[in-house]
TORFI-622475 format. One record per residue (C-alpha): residue in one letter; x, y negated, z; residue number from 1. Coordinates in steps of 0.001 Angstrom, whole numbers, plus 500000, padded with zeros to 6 digits. Layout:
BEGIN
<aa: A u: X v: Y w: Z i: NUM>
...
***
This chain:
BEGIN
<aa: M u: 476437 v: 460907 w: 470756 i: 1>
<aa: V u: 474359 v: 459729 w: 473678 i: 2>
<aa: E u: 472182 v: 462805 w: 473422 i: 3>
<aa: N u: 475263 v: 465043 w: 473475 i: 4>
<aa: G u: 476575 v: 463154 w: 476485 i: 5>
<aa: E u: 473295 v: 463504 w: 478285 i: 6>
<aa: S u: 473234 v: 467219 w: 477429 i: 7>
<aa: V u: 476705 v: 467743 w: 478857 i: 8>
<aa: G u: 475777 v: 465769 w: 481966 i: 9>
<aa: E u: 472631 v: 467798 w: 482488 i: 10>
<aa: E u: 474565 v: 471048 w: 482102 i: 11>
<aa: E u: 477112 v: 469941 w: 484693 i: 12>
<aa: L u: 474275 v: 468995 w: 487036 i: 13>
<aa: K u: 472701 v: 472425 w: 486589 i: 14>
<aa: Q u: 476011 v: 474120 w: 487362 i: 15>
<aa: K u: 476407 v: 472060 w: 490527 i: 16>
<aa: L u: 472873 v: 472940 w: 491594 i: 17>
<aa: I u: 473551 v: 476645 w: 491054 i: 18>
<aa: V u: 476718 v: 476452 w: 493186 i: 19>
<aa: Q u: 474843 v: 474452 w: 495832 i: 20>
<aa: E u: 472005 v: 476991 w: 495935 i: 21>
<aa: I u: 474480 v: 479881 w: 496278 i: 22>
<aa: L u: 476217 v: 478204 w: 499217 i: 23>
<aa: E u: 472879 v: 477270 w: 500809 i: 24>
<aa: V u: 472000 v: 480970 w: 500883 i: 25>
<aa: L u: 474650 v: 481241 w: 503613 i: 26>
<aa: Y u: 473778 v: 478255 w: 505803 i: 27>
<aa: S u: 470190 v: 477354 w: 504834 i: 28>
<aa: P u: 468693 v: 480490 w: 503269 i: 29>
<aa: V u: 464985 v: 479601 w: 503602 i: 30>
<aa: K u: 465448 v: 476347 w: 501708 i: 31>
<aa: A u: 467815 v: 477992 w: 499213 i: 32>
<aa: F u: 465431 v: 480789 w: 498240 i: 33>
<aa: E u: 462503 v: 478378 w: 497963 i: 34>
<aa: E u: 464504 v: 476536 w: 495295 i: 35>
<aa: I u: 465860 v: 479692 w: 493639 i: 36>
<aa: V u: 462360 v: 481175 w: 493317 i: 37>
<aa: K u: 461197 v: 478062 w: 491412 i: 38>
<aa: K u: 463896 v: 478315 w: 488748 i: 39>
<aa: P u: 465799 v: 481602 w: 489027 i: 40>
<aa: S u: 468936 v: 481767 w: 486867 i: 41>
<aa: V u: 471098 v: 484793 w: 486164 i: 42>
<aa: K u: 474083 v: 482433 w: 486297 i: 43>
<aa: G u: 473836 v: 482565 w: 490092 i: 44>
<aa: P u: 474455 v: 486329 w: 490498 i: 45>
<aa: L u: 477048 v: 486268 w: 487713 i: 46>
<aa: L u: 478945 v: 483471 w: 489472 i: 47>
<aa: I u: 478762 v: 485482 w: 492699 i: 48>
<aa: L u: 480155 v: 488492 w: 490799 i: 49>
<aa: A u: 483046 v: 486381 w: 489472 i: 50>
<aa: L u: 483821 v: 485065 w: 492962 i: 51>
<aa: T u: 483652 v: 488598 w: 494359 i: 52>
<aa: L u: 486165 v: 489864 w: 491804 i: 53>
<aa: V u: 488556 v: 486984 w: 492505 i: 54>
<aa: V u: 488389 v: 487436 w: 496285 i: 55>
<aa: T u: 488716 v: 491228 w: 495904 i: 56>
<aa: A u: 491908 v: 490764 w: 493883 i: 57>
<aa: I u: 493321 v: 488413 w: 496524 i: 58>
<aa: L u: 492336 v: 490749 w: 499367 i: 59>
<aa: Q u: 493958 v: 493769 w: 497733 i: 60>
<aa: G u: 497075 v: 491745 w: 496981 i: 61>
<aa: V u: 497326 v: 490626 w: 500605 i: 62>
<aa: T u: 496707 v: 494167 w: 501880 i: 63>
<aa: A u: 499237 v: 495739 w: 499497 i: 64>
<aa: S u: 501875 v: 493197 w: 500531 i: 65>
<aa: K u: 501496 v: 494437 w: 504112 i: 66>
<aa: I u: 501996 v: 498130 w: 503276 i: 67>
<aa: L u: 505613 v: 499245 w: 503002 i: 68>
<aa: F u: 506997 v: 502484 w: 501650 i: 69>
<aa: L u: 510500 v: 503851 w: 501367 i: 70>
<aa: A u: 511857 v: 503398 w: 497836 i: 71>
<aa: E u: 514782 v: 505588 w: 496819 i: 72>
<aa: T u: 517951 v: 504572 w: 494970 i: 73>
<aa: P u: 518799 v: 506268 w: 492720 i: 74>
<aa: E u: 515292 v: 507453 w: 491829 i: 75>
<aa: N u: 516245 v: 510499 w: 489771 i: 76>
<aa: D u: 518899 v: 512238 w: 491868 i: 77>
<aa: D u: 521535 v: 510905 w: 489465 i: 78>
<aa: W u: 524413 v: 511083 w: 491938 i: 79>
<aa: T u: 524288 v: 514864 w: 492314 i: 80>
<aa: E u: 523476 v: 515766 w: 488718 i: 81>
<aa: S u: 527055 v: 515226 w: 487513 i: 82>
<aa: A u: 530386 v: 516322 w: 488993 i: 83>
<aa: S u: 532312 v: 513633 w: 487123 i: 84>
<aa: L u: 531221 v: 511010 w: 489663 i: 85>
<aa: W u: 532846 v: 512871 w: 492555 i: 86>
<aa: S u: 536364 v: 513330 w: 493903 i: 87>
<aa: S u: 537458 v: 516090 w: 496287 i: 88>
<aa: N u: 540426 v: 517997 w: 497694 i: 89>
<aa: G u: 539000 v: 521057 w: 495943 i: 90>
<aa: V u: 537501 v: 522020 w: 492594 i: 91>
<aa: T u: 534352 v: 520014 w: 491919 i: 92>
<aa: K u: 531514 v: 521144 w: 489662 i: 93>
<aa: V u: 527732 v: 521231 w: 489492 i: 94>
<aa: D u: 525740 v: 524240 w: 490644 i: 95>
<aa: D u: 522655 v: 525098 w: 488584 i: 96>
<aa: T u: 521757 v: 528126 w: 490704 i: 97>
<aa: D u: 521520 v: 526428 w: 494099 i: 98>
<aa: S u: 519838 v: 523038 w: 494105 i: 99>
<aa: V u: 517091 v: 521449 w: 496174 i: 100>
<aa: V u: 516082 v: 518553 w: 493914 i: 101>
<aa: G u: 516671 v: 518167 w: 490195 i: 102>
<aa: N u: 518605 v: 520613 w: 488061 i: 103>
<aa: Y u: 521877 v: 520715 w: 489980 i: 104>
<aa: S u: 523643 v: 520213 w: 493252 i: 105>
<aa: V u: 527257 v: 519040 w: 493248 i: 106>
<aa: K u: 529784 v: 521257 w: 494999 i: 107>
<aa: S u: 533446 v: 521575 w: 495810 i: 108>
<aa: F u: 535489 v: 524691 w: 496556 i: 109>
<aa: V u: 538886 v: 524878 w: 498249 i: 110>
<aa: A u: 540832 v: 528093 w: 498993 i: 111>
<aa: N u: 542461 v: 528869 w: 502334 i: 112>
<aa: S u: 542115 v: 525418 w: 503867 i: 113>
<aa: T u: 541123 v: 523873 w: 507191 i: 114>
<aa: F u: 539136 v: 521016 w: 505688 i: 115>
<aa: I u: 537064 v: 520014 w: 502682 i: 116>
<aa: W u: 535923 v: 516574 w: 501572 i: 117>
<aa: M u: 533933 v: 515066 w: 498732 i: 118>
<aa: N u: 533424 v: 511409 w: 497963 i: 119>
<aa: I u: 531676 v: 509227 w: 495423 i: 120>
<aa: T u: 532776 v: 505635 w: 494984 i: 121>
<aa: D u: 531196 v: 504449 w: 491739 i: 122>
<aa: I u: 527731 v: 503696 w: 493131 i: 123>
<aa: G u: 527574 v: 499908 w: 492889 i: 124>
<aa: Q u: 527018 v: 497604 w: 495859 i: 125>
<aa: F u: 524398 v: 498320 w: 498514 i: 126>
<aa: N u: 523290 v: 495722 w: 501016 i: 127>
<aa: C u: 522392 v: 497471 w: 504272 i: 128>
<aa: L u: 522450 v: 494311 w: 506338 i: 129>
<aa: E u: 519562 v: 492044 w: 505364 i: 130>
<aa: E u: 515957 v: 492503 w: 506473 i: 131>
<aa: T u: 515100 v: 493492 w: 502904 i: 132>
<aa: G u: 518207 v: 495675 w: 502556 i: 133>
<aa: Y u: 518650 v: 499439 w: 502594 i: 134>
<aa: K u: 517690 v: 501124 w: 505841 i: 135>
<aa: T u: 518355 v: 504846 w: 505368 i: 136>
<aa: L u: 520642 v: 507319 w: 503642 i: 137>
<aa: S u: 519208 v: 510748 w: 502869 i: 138>
<aa: F u: 520900 v: 513874 w: 501571 i: 139>
<aa: Q u: 520823 v: 517653 w: 501555 i: 140>
<aa: I u: 524060 v: 519280 w: 502696 i: 141>
<aa: K u: 525248 v: 522894 w: 502733 i: 142>
<aa: W u: 528648 v: 524265 w: 503700 i: 143>
<aa: I u: 530012 v: 527773 w: 503401 i: 144>
<aa: H u: 532872 v: 529108 w: 505503 i: 145>
<aa: Q u: 534332 v: 532456 w: 504476 i: 146>
<aa: N u: 533817 v: 533754 w: 508026 i: 147>
<aa: E u: 530705 v: 531664 w: 508731 i: 148>
<aa: T u: 532613 v: 529733 w: 511386 i: 149>
<aa: F u: 531024 v: 526428 w: 512370 i: 150>
<aa: P u: 533264 v: 523361 w: 511839 i: 151>
<aa: S u: 535439 v: 523341 w: 514940 i: 152>
<aa: S u: 537260 v: 520064 w: 514348 i: 153>
<aa: N u: 534726 v: 517571 w: 512968 i: 154>
<aa: A u: 532007 v: 516842 w: 510430 i: 155>
<aa: T u: 531739 v: 513227 w: 509331 i: 156>
<aa: L u: 530042 v: 510917 w: 506879 i: 157>
<aa: R u: 531825 v: 507765 w: 505819 i: 158>
<aa: L u: 530363 v: 504775 w: 504050 i: 159>
<aa: F u: 533026 v: 502750 w: 502243 i: 160>
<aa: S u: 532920 v: 498966 w: 502118 i: 161>
<aa: S u: 534853 v: 497574 w: 499116 i: 162>
<aa: D u: 537530 v: 500290 w: 499340 i: 163>
<aa: K u: 538376 v: 503469 w: 501259 i: 164>
<aa: N u: 540326 v: 501584 w: 503901 i: 165>
<aa: G u: 537219 v: 499833 w: 505176 i: 166>
<aa: Y u: 534459 v: 502178 w: 506255 i: 167>
<aa: F u: 531737 v: 503090 w: 508720 i: 168>
<aa: E u: 531804 v: 506644 w: 510094 i: 169>
<aa: L u: 529058 v: 508857 w: 511510 i: 170>
<aa: D u: 529376 v: 512203 w: 513282 i: 171>
<aa: L u: 527339 v: 514900 w: 511481 i: 172>
<aa: I u: 528171 v: 517810 w: 513764 i: 173>
<aa: N u: 524645 v: 517916 w: 515229 i: 174>
<aa: L u: 522915 v: 517305 w: 511890 i: 175>
<aa: I u: 524261 v: 520133 w: 509758 i: 176>
<aa: N u: 522991 v: 523732 w: 509823 i: 177>
<aa: S u: 524824 v: 527022 w: 510029 i: 178>
<aa: S u: 526914 v: 528370 w: 507146 i: 179>
<aa: N u: 525180 v: 528755 w: 503762 i: 180>
<aa: T u: 522027 v: 526918 w: 504877 i: 181>
<aa: W u: 520768 v: 523618 w: 503475 i: 182>
<aa: A u: 520195 v: 520820 w: 505985 i: 183>
<aa: N u: 517886 v: 517929 w: 505095 i: 184>
<aa: V u: 519384 v: 514839 w: 506722 i: 185>
<aa: T u: 518226 v: 511223 w: 506903 i: 186>
<aa: V u: 520284 v: 508714 w: 508858 i: 187>
<aa: D u: 519675 v: 505054 w: 509602 i: 188>
<aa: V u: 522235 v: 502714 w: 508113 i: 189>
<aa: G u: 523107 v: 499213 w: 509209 i: 190>
<aa: S u: 524321 v: 497493 w: 512326 i: 191>
<aa: E u: 521219 v: 498457 w: 514333 i: 192>
<aa: N u: 522335 v: 502108 w: 514496 i: 193>
<aa: P u: 524922 v: 502315 w: 517313 i: 194>
<aa: N u: 526095 v: 505793 w: 516273 i: 195>
<aa: W u: 528251 v: 504398 w: 513483 i: 196>
<aa: T u: 531852 v: 503521 w: 514248 i: 197>
<aa: S u: 533872 v: 501217 w: 512037 i: 198>
<aa: S u: 537442 v: 501166 w: 510816 i: 199>
<aa: P u: 539779 v: 498313 w: 511858 i: 200>
<aa: N u: 539584 v: 496840 w: 508344 i: 201>
<aa: S u: 536366 v: 494866 w: 509008 i: 202>
<aa: P u: 533905 v: 496752 w: 506795 i: 203>
<aa: D u: 530738 v: 494918 w: 505794 i: 204>
<aa: W u: 527254 v: 496442 w: 505979 i: 205>
<aa: G u: 526265 v: 493997 w: 503287 i: 206>
<aa: N u: 528609 v: 495631 w: 500797 i: 207>
<aa: I u: 528555 v: 499448 w: 500796 i: 208>
<aa: T u: 530272 v: 500774 w: 497692 i: 209>
<aa: G u: 530804 v: 504511 w: 498249 i: 210>
<aa: L u: 530567 v: 507430 w: 500640 i: 211>
<aa: E u: 532392 v: 510567 w: 501718 i: 212>
<aa: F u: 531530 v: 513872 w: 503398 i: 213>
<aa: K u: 534233 v: 515746 w: 505308 i: 214>
<aa: L u: 534197 v: 518995 w: 507312 i: 215>
<aa: A u: 537219 v: 520271 w: 509222 i: 216>
<aa: W u: 538234 v: 523377 w: 511169 i: 217>
<aa: S u: 541099 v: 524246 w: 513488 i: 218>
<aa: T u: 544250 v: 525789 w: 512038 i: 219>
<aa: S u: 543275 v: 529260 w: 513180 i: 220>
<aa: D u: 539998 v: 529017 w: 511238 i: 221>
<aa: A u: 541546 v: 528324 w: 507811 i: 222>
<aa: A u: 539468 v: 530007 w: 505089 i: 223>
<aa: N u: 537833 v: 529585 w: 501700 i: 224>
<aa: L u: 535466 v: 526634 w: 501999 i: 225>
<aa: T u: 532543 v: 525329 w: 499925 i: 226>
<aa: L u: 530643 v: 522074 w: 500349 i: 227>
<aa: K u: 527424 v: 521241 w: 498456 i: 228>
<aa: I u: 525486 v: 517976 w: 498309 i: 229>
<aa: D u: 522076 v: 517340 w: 496756 i: 230>
<aa: D u: 519204 v: 514806 w: 496830 i: 231>
<aa: L u: 521500 v: 511936 w: 497806 i: 232>
<aa: H u: 519922 v: 508474 w: 497918 i: 233>
<aa: F u: 519645 v: 505249 w: 499863 i: 234>
<aa: G u: 516210 v: 504086 w: 500952 i: 235>
<aa: K u: 514737 v: 500683 w: 501615 i: 236>
<aa: Y u: 511242 v: 499509 w: 502448 i: 237>
<aa: V u: 509398 v: 497633 w: 499726 i: 238>
<aa: S u: 505812 v: 496456 w: 499661 i: 239>
<aa: L u: 503237 v: 498323 w: 497639 i: 240>
<aa: F u: 502331 v: 495029 w: 495969 i: 241>
<aa: A u: 505903 v: 494514 w: 494741 i: 242>
<aa: V u: 505903 v: 497713 w: 492695 i: 243>
<aa: A u: 502246 v: 498158 w: 491713 i: 244>
<aa: A u: 500586 v: 494730 w: 491788 i: 245>
<aa: F u: 498848 v: 494999 w: 488411 i: 246>
<aa: D u: 497611 v: 498554 w: 488978 i: 247>
<aa: I u: 496250 v: 497702 w: 492423 i: 248>
<aa: I u: 494459 v: 494524 w: 491342 i: 249>
<aa: F u: 493092 v: 496126 w: 488160 i: 250>
<aa: Y u: 491844 v: 499279 w: 489895 i: 251>
<aa: F u: 490145 v: 497505 w: 492791 i: 252>
<aa: S u: 488682 v: 494805 w: 490518 i: 253>
<aa: V u: 487074 v: 497477 w: 488350 i: 254>
<aa: D u: 485892 v: 499253 w: 491492 i: 255>
<aa: A u: 484418 v: 495993 w: 492841 i: 256>
<aa: F u: 482723 v: 495307 w: 489493 i: 257>
<aa: I u: 481031 v: 498718 w: 489499 i: 258>
<aa: A u: 480184 v: 498502 w: 493205 i: 259>
<aa: F u: 478554 v: 495095 w: 492740 i: 260>
<aa: F u: 476121 v: 496342 w: 490091 i: 261>
<aa: L u: 475418 v: 499601 w: 491906 i: 262>
<aa: N u: 474593 v: 497722 w: 495113 i: 263>
<aa: W u: 472478 v: 495271 w: 493153 i: 264>
<aa: A u: 470587 v: 498124 w: 491476 i: 265>
<aa: I u: 470155 v: 500300 w: 494586 i: 266>
<aa: Y u: 469030 v: 497572 w: 496955 i: 267>
<aa: G u: 466973 v: 495877 w: 494250 i: 268>
<aa: I u: 465067 v: 499067 w: 493390 i: 269>
<aa: L u: 464406 v: 499900 w: 497043 i: 270>
<aa: L u: 463236 v: 496369 w: 497842 i: 271>
<aa: L u: 461018 v: 496307 w: 494753 i: 272>
<aa: M u: 459505 v: 499687 w: 495584 i: 273>
<aa: F u: 458653 v: 498839 w: 499200 i: 274>
<aa: T u: 457440 v: 495349 w: 498274 i: 275>
<aa: M u: 454898 v: 496866 w: 495885 i: 276>
<aa: M u: 453957 v: 499595 w: 498378 i: 277>
<aa: L u: 453106 v: 496946 w: 501011 i: 278>
<aa: G u: 451065 v: 494847 w: 498611 i: 279>
<aa: G u: 453599 v: 492213 w: 497697 i: 280>
<aa: K u: 453736 v: 490574 w: 494262 i: 281>
<aa: A u: 457152 v: 491128 w: 492729 i: 282>
<aa: G u: 456576 v: 489407 w: 489396 i: 283>
<aa: S u: 458808 v: 490298 w: 486465 i: 284>
<aa: L u: 461680 v: 492701 w: 487037 i: 285>
<aa: T u: 464229 v: 490245 w: 485677 i: 286>
<aa: R u: 463063 v: 487476 w: 487991 i: 287>
<aa: F u: 462991 v: 489830 w: 490984 i: 288>
<aa: F u: 466523 v: 491145 w: 490453 i: 289>
<aa: I u: 467943 v: 487682 w: 489776 i: 290>
<aa: I u: 466578 v: 486394 w: 493072 i: 291>
<aa: I u: 467789 v: 489456 w: 495016 i: 292>
<aa: G u: 471207 v: 489133 w: 493346 i: 293>
<aa: H u: 471810 v: 485828 w: 495152 i: 294>
<aa: V u: 471949 v: 487691 w: 498484 i: 295>
<aa: F u: 475273 v: 489262 w: 497522 i: 296>
<aa: I u: 477112 v: 486017 w: 498160 i: 297>
<aa: I u: 477300 v: 487561 w: 501626 i: 298>
<aa: T u: 479657 v: 490194 w: 500175 i: 299>
<aa: T u: 481943 v: 487481 w: 498839 i: 300>
<aa: L u: 482056 v: 485793 w: 502241 i: 301>
<aa: Y u: 482758 v: 489126 w: 503958 i: 302>
<aa: L u: 485685 v: 489802 w: 501607 i: 303>
<aa: L u: 487022 v: 486276 w: 502101 i: 304>
<aa: I u: 486990 v: 486608 w: 505899 i: 305>
<aa: N u: 488700 v: 489994 w: 505619 i: 306>
<aa: T u: 491362 v: 488415 w: 503422 i: 307>
<aa: L u: 492070 v: 485823 w: 506115 i: 308>
<aa: L u: 492128 v: 488493 w: 508826 i: 309>
<aa: F u: 494408 v: 490835 w: 506890 i: 310>
<aa: S u: 496809 v: 487989 w: 506166 i: 311>
<aa: T u: 497556 v: 487884 w: 509912 i: 312>
<aa: L u: 498408 v: 491603 w: 510158 i: 313>
<aa: P u: 502047 v: 492728 w: 510406 i: 314>
<aa: Q u: 503687 v: 494838 w: 507729 i: 315>
<aa: I u: 503433 v: 498570 w: 508295 i: 316>
<aa: T u: 504769 v: 501898 w: 507106 i: 317>
<aa: A u: 502820 v: 505160 w: 507081 i: 318>
<aa: E u: 504296 v: 505947 w: 510484 i: 319>
<aa: T u: 503365 v: 502629 w: 512124 i: 320>
<aa: F u: 499775 v: 502236 w: 510862 i: 321>
<aa: Q u: 498178 v: 503424 w: 514089 i: 322>
<aa: E u: 500541 v: 501466 w: 516305 i: 323>
<aa: K u: 500457 v: 498148 w: 514451 i: 324>
<aa: W u: 497033 v: 498033 w: 512806 i: 325>
<aa: L u: 494473 v: 500198 w: 514591 i: 326>
<aa: S u: 494956 v: 498349 w: 517867 i: 327>
<aa: N u: 495303 v: 494914 w: 516245 i: 328>
<aa: W u: 492465 v: 492451 w: 516975 i: 329>
<aa: A u: 492250 v: 491311 w: 513346 i: 330>
<aa: F u: 491868 v: 494877 w: 512040 i: 331>
<aa: Q u: 489286 v: 495690 w: 514704 i: 332>
<aa: L u: 487352 v: 492490 w: 514010 i: 333>
<aa: G u: 487334 v: 493192 w: 510273 i: 334>
<aa: Y u: 486000 v: 496688 w: 510908 i: 335>
<aa: H u: 483159 v: 495544 w: 513170 i: 336>
<aa: L u: 482262 v: 492603 w: 510914 i: 337>
<aa: D u: 481035 v: 495118 w: 508342 i: 338>
<aa: F u: 478020 v: 495939 w: 510503 i: 339>
<aa: T u: 477413 v: 492279 w: 511291 i: 340>
<aa: F u: 477356 v: 491353 w: 507624 i: 341>
<aa: K u: 475062 v: 494256 w: 506757 i: 342>
<aa: A u: 472608 v: 492958 w: 509354 i: 343>
<aa: W u: 472994 v: 489430 w: 507946 i: 344>
<aa: M u: 472332 v: 490786 w: 504448 i: 345>
<aa: A u: 469136 v: 492447 w: 505708 i: 346>
<aa: V u: 467988 v: 489076 w: 507078 i: 347>
<aa: L u: 468658 v: 487429 w: 503713 i: 348>
<aa: F u: 466749 v: 490194 w: 501928 i: 349>
<aa: A u: 463769 v: 489518 w: 504183 i: 350>
<aa: I u: 463903 v: 485779 w: 503422 i: 351>
<aa: A u: 464183 v: 486447 w: 499687 i: 352>
<aa: I u: 461244 v: 488894 w: 499726 i: 353>
<aa: H u: 459101 v: 486449 w: 501702 i: 354>
<aa: S u: 459907 v: 483621 w: 499282 i: 355>
<aa: L u: 459312 v: 485486 w: 496029 i: 356>
<aa: S u: 456383 v: 487798 w: 496935 i: 357>
<aa: K u: 454578 v: 485650 w: 499528 i: 358>
<aa: V u: 454178 v: 488580 w: 501949 i: 359>
<aa: T u: 454126 v: 487809 w: 505663 i: 360>
<aa: W u: 457371 v: 487517 w: 507578 i: 361>
<aa: I u: 456626 v: 490764 w: 509380 i: 362>
<aa: K u: 456090 v: 492657 w: 506124 i: 363>
<aa: A u: 459200 v: 491058 w: 504624 i: 364>
<aa: A u: 461213 v: 492149 w: 507659 i: 365>
<aa: V u: 459845 v: 495713 w: 507450 i: 366>
<aa: I u: 460588 v: 495909 w: 503691 i: 367>
<aa: S u: 464102 v: 494618 w: 504211 i: 368>
<aa: A u: 464822 v: 496879 w: 507200 i: 369>
<aa: I u: 463709 v: 500075 w: 505435 i: 370>
<aa: A u: 465431 v: 499174 w: 502158 i: 371>
<aa: S u: 468641 v: 498139 w: 503945 i: 372>
<aa: I u: 468862 v: 501367 w: 505954 i: 373>
<aa: L u: 468151 v: 503580 w: 502939 i: 374>
<aa: G u: 470415 v: 501450 w: 500753 i: 375>
<aa: F u: 473260 v: 501861 w: 503229 i: 376>
<aa: F u: 473085 v: 505664 w: 503001 i: 377>
<aa: F u: 472580 v: 505676 w: 499231 i: 378>
<aa: T u: 475578 v: 503417 w: 498611 i: 379>
<aa: L u: 477620 v: 505419 w: 501093 i: 380>
<aa: A u: 476909 v: 508547 w: 499027 i: 381>
<aa: V u: 477520 v: 506913 w: 495646 i: 382>
<aa: L u: 480487 v: 504603 w: 496304 i: 383>
***
């Protein structure tokens, strides 16, 4: 039992020494590589690989949580694929010969009238008020007037709150196209858009339950009228992490795993080749690559610092990337740190080569510089 206890204690001590040596590579590299060269262990590079994968997963999670995209509800154009959801002052049906998205558009026809309206009220409850609520309403709209006369009275969109007596109204007269032409419209919803007017019945942006389109003409312009709606959906911004966390972490972890071994192989081969060319003693291949593998703790530190920097960045959409990120100090610092860490890695390569092959510091620096420059271009081409 004592022997087993001593064995466990020795193993724990070895693990602590490996961790200590890895960390010393960052703050006391000469001493660290002197110790690593005496008893190189593959556990060091493998631990660095594990740390790299963990930090990569965290970094990608942080980054994905900052990237927002507009998610659509409903996702499959469900609201304009069936006429049964709609009410109108005319005859409502689906049109399978004139649609923009999906199989159908929904349309209404009324004969010899001065107005036409269509509404849908069975859509659930949409919160357009909170920070995480719905921000846009998008739709395709087409109207047909028998004489191609533009709506002379009004063209409006209403969003119902609870019932038809409480609503928000928006003027569409400048958003629709001429007769028999689809118009692709996206409008901002919520209290921040001043173009909406509200009914006296105190509608609530936090509870939107339906909507209505209405076009009207003067009495002298009465005619056969058609109104078509397609691709109708609300949109709200959600983070990329919220909808694809597993895919993002899995993909980038696999990518980091492959990149780690490719970097290890490319830089290791180049360093070995130039060490031998300049008369250095590399020893066994396994020993050489294990020692060089300890340098890649610098990659883990680089990823960790980037994680901290990216955590300070604001959330962005595709449209605000340049405005909010490119000019941000944290993004700029993370970009320029890449070159700093590559230079630091070259210094560590030189120290490792000097320790394991006993070449002069000048030769070690030359070997590291040439291998680092070539390695940079090789990895750039491969990864």
